[in-house]
C-alpha positions, 0 to 999 in steps of 0.5 A: 401393933398395926393390923398389917403386922398381925401374925397368921396361922400356918393353915391360913398361910398355906391356904393363901399360898394354894389360892394364889397358885390357882389364881395365878394359873387361872389369871395366866391363862386368861391373860394369854387369851387376852394377849398379855404374856404370863411369866412363861409366855412368849408374847409381849404384854399387850400382844394379841395371839395370832388367832385373835389378830386374824379375826380382827384383820380378816377383812383386810387380809381378804382384800389384800389376798388377790394382790398377794397372789398376783405378786407371787405368780408374776414376781416370785414364781418366775424366779425359779426360771433363772435356772436356765442361766446355768443351762444350754436351754432349748425349749424345743426339747419338749412340748412343754417349756417347763419340762424342757428345763429338766431336759436341757444340759447344764453348762455351769457359768458358761453363759455368764462368761459369754456375757462378760466377754461381749463388748456389746454388754459393757456398752449397754451397761455404760449407756444405762448408767449414763441415762440413769445418772442424767435422769437422777440429776434432771428428773428426780428433783422436778417433782419435788419442786413442782410439789413445792410450787403447788403447795404454795398455791392458796386457792384449792381450785387452782391447785386441783386444776394444776395437779390434773394437768400435770399428772395427766400424761402419766396415763399416756402410753409411750407410743403416744408420748414418742409420737407427740415429741416426733410431731414437735421436735422431728424433721417434719415437726411443728418447730422445723416446719415453722423455721423453714417457712421463715427461711431457716434450716430445719432440724430433727432432734429425734434422730440426733444420737448426740442429744438422744439422752437429753431427749429421753430425759425430757420425755420422762419428765413430761410423762411422769413428773406430775405423777410423782407430785402426789407422793410429796403433796401427801407428805406435805399435807401431814405438816401442821400449819401451826409450825408455819404460823409460829415461824411467821410470827418469829419473823421467818420469811417464805424461803426460811419456812420452806428450808426449815419446815417444808424440806425437813418434812419431805426428807424421809420421803425423798430418802426413800424414793431415792433409794428405790430409784437407785435400785431401779437404776438399771431399768431406764425404760425398755418400751421408750428406748425400744421405740426409738432405737432404730431412729438413733441407732443402737450406739445411743439407745442400747441399754441392758433391757434392750440388749437382753431382748435383742440378743437373747429373746429375739435370737431365742438365746434364752440362757444368754438372756437369763444370764444377763438378766440375772447379772442385772438383778444382782447389781440392782440388789447391791445398789439398793443395799448400798443406798439404804446403808447411806440413808441409815448413815444420814439418819433416815430409815430408807426402805427398812430399818436397821 
């Protein structure tokens, strides 16, 4: 009979059983402290406790704390101010505008009824969606194309100079951008003066309501297209050169390598930015449009943001402005959820996982 099958006495078995219980209990405590979950533990195997994770990541937490505080103060605390959309808010009821919220009478959904009955609101909403659709078709693909062009440049110095030139306008204010376009395409601009000097009639694109939406899109492309290149170049930098070399050895040309390697690498980033862009559909540039509103008229330049400012803030009808802004936020949230669902159906992660 082998050694492993030799019977043991009852005392030895009882001693081993007691020792196993003590050892298991001790090991369970020790394992929990190190992060592995015991039979009755709530943490998964290999998961650290909250205290250990805080000690490990305390430097990163302290670094991100100011950004979290700013996010709370300027993005989440103002959400409580939406309560004035259900009131007839009067800030002059008290010396403190916050206290006036508690003293203003409640009117229910009266402000929302006013918004939906106003034809100016629907006109501003229509202009907003027209500008968004135009920018989505003409503006969104341009950073992708520019990133592909820059990525194909072999010389690093030429690539760096091209990047710097393209995203430099991002740091210009909208006042400067509109001024530059005014000096080029305005009635007294360079192009109009040159045409007059050669016996032709000049033109003023800056005051033409018919092409204003294209002008706004061109301004956005010149200002922010170069900045969007950075995101796509970062995604392209993660693609291994071995894939391109293997495809080239198999006989794939430049276009086939771009179609089968480069674009699939950019697909998750494109899906994510597209979802975020759709969520930002109702915000098409407040400052940019407000600066040019008087030159082309509210019929062409009125969007939801300028409508809320002009009819709510400027006229001090704060409850009306809050109701219109709340409608805009709800519609934007619905667009984000819808676009993210479409991204999931296409096999992409989107903003969040399923």
